[in-house]
C-alpha positions, 0 to 999 in steps of 0.5 A: 325384707329380702336377703340382700337388704338384710345383710346391710343392717346390724344385729341386736345383741342382748346385754352382756353378750360379746361380739359373735360372728356368723362363722364363729356361731356356726362353729360353736353350734356344730361342736355342741352336737356329737353328730358334727362331721367335717367333709373335705372338698377337693377340686382339680381343674385344668384349662387349655385354650387358644384364641384369635383376635381380629379388628378392622377399624376404618379410622386406622386402616390395616389388619389388627390381629393376635393369637393367644394361648394359655394353660392353667391348673387349679387345685383347691382343698378345704373343709366344711362342717355339718351338725348332723341335723337333717333339714326340711328345706334345700338351702340351694333349691333350684327354685329361687323363691324356695331357696331364699325362704330356706336361707332366710329361715336357716339364718333366723334359727342360727341367730337364735341358737347362737345367741342363746348358746352364748347365754344371751336372749334374742332381742329383735327391733320392734320400732323404726327407732330400734332399726335406726339404732341397729343401722348406726351400730352396723356403721360403727362396727364396720368402721371397727373392722378397718376394711378387713375382708373377713370381719366385714363378711362375718358381720354381714352374715350375722346381721342377715341372720338377725333380720331373717328372724324379723322377717320370719318369726314363725321360723323360730319354731321347729319343723313338723316334717321329717328332714332330708338335707344336710347343710355343710357350712364354713367354720372358724379355723377350717383348713384350706390350701390351694395352688394355681399354675398358669402360663399365657402368651398373646402376640400380634399387631395393633394400632398405636396412636402414639406412633400412628401406625400398626405395631407388633406387641406381645403379652406374657403372663405367668403364675405359680401361686400357693394359697392365694387369698382375698383376705378370707378363709378358703372355706368361707366362699363355699356353701354345700348341701348333701341330699342322702336320699339322692344316690346319683347326685347328692351334692349341691354347691352354691358357688365355686370359688377359684383363688386368683393367682398372683403372677407376672405380666410382661408386655412388649410393644414398640421396643418398650417392655413393662412388667407388673405383678397382678392377679391372673385370670381364669377364662370366664367360660371355664369358671361358669362351666365348673360352677354349673357342673357342680351345682348339682352333682355326684359326690365325686366324679370327673367331667370335661368340656370344650367351650367357645371363647367370645371374650379376651383371654387376658380379661381385657376386652376394651380393644373391641374386635372379634375374639374366636377360639375354644377352651378345653376344661377338665374337672376332677372333684370329691366331697367326702367325710373326713375320718374322725381321729382315733381315740387315744388308748388308755395309758398302761403300766 
């Protein structure tokens, strides 16, 4: 049973055990061990791009064109937590099969520990009827979430953990080999903040079928968005692994989540102006480069690159044609432990 299929089912809870989400479970496990440590992830990225668009359509003769530019700045800070236990497997191993095995075993063990920490007992489905009951329970609990993104995400993680235990019963036994990797995971109540600043301007001429001719157009986008959210905590979008034995590149990050800033789009064509408040895009090439740069990286550093722009700046390529241009991306990052608060001094008389 693969991990994506696992996430589609519900968990089996022992009688008397209350609802427990995967993030809450990880938090409970982390705080139960004295070695738990929080790390702060900080990313600052800038984007500076220019782009030309050309289209020659035999059905509508005439040169259709535009010139566009954008400047963007992203600042993201959040925290993740390790329980201090070194693991044998790299949760973000570049080998797909090794990575999926590591994730499945990790989920299975977390499910067992969390349920037992809550005073329950891990009960796994053994028959098709048991699995059908789980699927039914999953449907009911998803309905109870009422579309809440955080609720749905944590339910899926919990169900994936239970089914990982089904797929890998041998994962319930501790490893004999010495561990190497630290897993840094989201936890309930993790602090996070972000700010995204963006300006974009695209202007040119294109065919308007209403008036059956080429018309001038201009598109302006602006945003200055603080703590933009999709309904989930910022840390819940990240999974990190640290390899203390790698002095040069100890950091592994699975995905780099960039909040979509909500801003204003103003569009002018044929003397008509429309305005909309909507999410504003980061160029796809920039996000892909940032993700690849941090997939296996030093614990802190700086990097930059100039990349081609084969897709439209505003994320809408339905007009077809040829987009050319480039985007310069800079990235400054750090992933460092957060110092523990000093112990309170005893009161003196």
